[in-house]
C-alpha positions in Angstrom: 239.7 26.2 -27.9 240.4 24.4 -24.5 239.7 20.8 -24.5 237.1 19.7 -22.5 238.7 17.2 -19.8 235.6 16.5 -17.2 235.4 13.2 -15.8 232.3 11.5 -16.2 230.3 10.0 -12.8 229.6 6.9 -15.1 230.8 5.7 -18.4 229.8 2.7 -20.0 230.9 1.6 -23.5 230.3 -1.4 -25.6 229.3 -3.5 -22.6 227.9 -6.9 -22.6 226.7 -9.4 -20.1 225.0 -12.7 -19.8 222.7 -14.1 -17.2 223.1 -17.6 -17.2 220.9 -18.8 -14.3 216.8 -20.2 -14.5 215.9 -17.3 -16.9 218.9 -16.6 -19.0 219.2 -13.2 -20.6 221.7 -11.2 -22.4 222.2 -7.2 -22.0 224.0 -5.2 -24.2 224.8 -1.5 -23.7 226.5 0.4 -26.7 226.8 3.8 -24.9 225.7 5.4 -21.5 227.3 8.1 -19.4 226.0 10.5 -16.6 228.0 13.5 -15.9 229.4 14.5 -12.6 226.6 16.1 -10.4 223.9 15.4 -12.4 220.6 13.7 -11.3 219.3 10.9 -13.7 216.1 9.0 -13.8 216.5 5.6 -15.6 213.1 4.5 -16.4 212.3 0.5 -16.9 209.6 -2.2 -16.9 210.3 -5.1 -14.3 212.6 -7.5 -15.9 214.2 -4.7 -18.5 217.4 -5.0 -16.8 217.4 -2.5 -14.4 219.1 -3.9 -11.6 221.6 -5.8 -13.8 222.8 -2.3 -15.2 223.0 -1.1 -11.3 225.0 -4.2 -10.4 227.6 -3.5 -13.3 228.0 0.5 -12.4 228.5 -1.0 -8.8 231.0 -3.4 -9.5 228.9 -6.2 -8.2 228.8 -7.8 -11.5 231.4 -8.0 -14.1 230.7 -7.6 -17.8 232.0 -10.5 -20.3 233.1 -7.4 -22.2 233.4 -3.5 -22.6 234.4 -1.1 -20.9 232.7 0.7 -17.5 234.3 3.4 -15.5 233.1 5.3 -12.2 234.7 8.6 -11.9 237.0 7.7 -14.4 238.2 4.8 -12.6 238.1 1.7 -14.6 236.4 -1.2 -12.7 237.7 -4.2 -14.7 241.2 -2.7 -13.8 239.8 -3.9 -10.4 240.6 -7.3 -8.5 237.1 -8.6 -6.8 238.2 -7.4 -3.7 239.2 -4.0 -5.1 236.0 -3.6 -6.5 234.5 -4.1 -3.2 236.5 -1.5 -1.7 235.9 0.9 -4.5 232.2 0.5 -4.0 232.1 1.0 -0.5 234.4 4.2 -0.8 232.7 5.8 -3.5 229.2 4.8 -4.3 226.4 5.0 -1.6 223.5 2.3 -2.5 219.8 2.7 -1.5 218.4 -0.8 -1.6 214.9 -1.0 -2.9 214.2 -3.4 0.5 216.7 -1.0 2.0 219.1 -4.0 3.9 219.0 -2.6 7.4 220.5 -4.6 10.2 217.4 -5.1 12.0 218.3 -5.5 15.5 220.8 -2.8 15.4 219.9 1.1 16.4 219.4 3.6 13.4 222.6 5.1 14.1 224.6 2.1 14.0 223.0 1.3 10.8 224.2 4.3 9.4 227.4 4.1 10.9 228.3 1.0 9.6 229.0 2.1 6.1 231.6 3.9 7.3 233.2 0.6 8.9 234.3 -0.7 5.0 235.2 2.7 3.6 237.8 4.4 4.9 237.9 7.6 2.5 234.3 8.2 3.3 235.6 7.8 7.0 238.3 10.1 6.4 236.1 13.1 5.0 234.3 13.5 8.3 235.6 14.9 11.8 232.9 13.2 13.9 230.9 10.3 12.2 228.3 10.3 15.5 227.6 13.1 14.8 227.7 13.4 11.2 225.4 10.3 11.3 222.9 12.7 13.8 223.0 15.6 11.6 222.1 13.7 8.4 219.2 11.8 10.2 217.8 14.8 11.9 218.0 16.8 8.4 216.0 13.6 6.9 213.4 14.1 9.8 213.9 11.6 12.3 214.6 12.7 15.8 218.0 11.6 17.8 216.0 9.5 20.6 214.7 7.6 17.9 218.0 7.1 15.9 219.8 6.2 19.2 217.8 3.8 20.7 215.3 2.1 18.3 216.4 -0.9 16.4 215.2 -0.8 13.0 212.8 -3.2 13.1 210.6 -0.8 15.4 211.0 1.8 12.7 208.0 2.2 10.1 208.8 2.0 6.7 209.0 5.7 5.6 211.6 5.8 9.0 213.6 2.7 7.8 214.3 4.2 4.1 215.5 7.5 5.5 218.3 5.8 7.6 218.7 3.9 4.3 219.4 7.4 3.0 221.4 8.4 5.8 223.5 5.3 5.5 224.1 6.1 1.5 224.8 9.5 2.2 227.4 9.7 5.1 230.4 10.5 4.0 229.8 12.0 0.9 230.3 9.5 -1.9 230.6 10.6 -5.1 227.5 8.6 -6.4 224.5 7.6 -5.1 222.6 5.0 -6.7 218.9 4.5 -5.6 216.7 0.8 -6.7 213.3 1.9 -7.0 213.1 3.2 -3.5 209.6 5.0 -3.9 208.1 1.9 -4.6 206.0 1.4 -1.5 205.2 5.1 -0.9 202.2 7.0 -1.9 202.3 10.2 -3.6 203.0 12.4 -0.8 205.6 10.4 1.0 207.3 10.3 -2.5 207.4 13.8 -2.9 208.6 14.4 0.7 211.2 11.9 0.5 212.4 13.0 -2.9 212.4 16.4 -1.6 214.7 15.1 1.1 217.0 12.9 -1.0 218.1 15.9 -3.4 218.7 18.5 -0.9 221.2 16.0 0.8 222.8 14.7 -2.5 223.3 18.3 -3.6 224.9 19.0 -0.1 227.4 16.2 -0.4 227.8 17.3 -4.1 226.8 13.6 -5.5 225.6 11.9 -8.6 222.1 10.7 -8.0 221.1 7.8 -10.6 217.8 6.2 -9.7 215.7 3.8 -11.4 212.0 3.5 -11.4 209.2 2.4 -13.4 207.3 5.2 -12.7 207.7 8.1 -15.5 205.7 10.5 -13.1 209.1 11.1 -11.1 211.1 12.7 -14.2 210.0 15.9 -13.8 212.2 16.3 -10.7 215.7 15.3 -12.3 217.9 16.5 -14.4 217.6 13.8 -17.3 214.9 10.9 -17.9 216.6 8.2 -19.6 214.4 5.2 -20.9 216.4 2.1 -20.5 215.1 0.3 -23.8 216.8 3.4 -25.5 220.5 2.6 -24.1 220.3 -1.0 -23.8 219.2 -4.4 -25.4 218.0 -7.1 -23.5 217.4 -10.7 -25.7 216.0 -13.2 -23.1 216.8 -16.7 -23.7 220.5 -15.9 -24.5 222.8 -17.9 -22.3 226.7 -17.8 -22.8 
């Protein structure tokens, strides 16, 4: 029998992280993985450790122990600066608050992702044309994308700009932090249709965190964070 050598998009084993801030806690994850190309919805209530888990996967913070691999790369083998570069090249992040530059146009916000990601930039012949292709596919007219500052866009329009920024250059992994929390049911459905279509076209793995289990039917797999991670409050190093 031929051995399966497929590399997971995300793999965490025996990971522990302690937050020593104002409300200390300890997060322990024995084993959590996401297959390449899989779409996963990670459920958890407020304070359950969802954002901490995303920060670990993205290399924003480092665990005290354990192994985290993204696309076969061990994050522990990278310096802090190398982790930042790896994240820029291989992970597209959709933030809950979008984190757009309010004074810049939608187009400039999308293209900004490529300034720090030469590998993503190298996959695109014409960055401006690709940015406009993505925003058009996401339902934003060129005139708005080119001319209007992000501050003049509606919440829904800003959300679509954030998605285009995460998708440009076809990063292997898309991470979305509660991106539908401010949308009604119809807007949620429309947003997910667009997100899934564009992620599929880019052959990207999708990890989205939410507290809304009704979204689970759209994903390949629904994961309750409480089944893969243990959070202990009041535990500081």
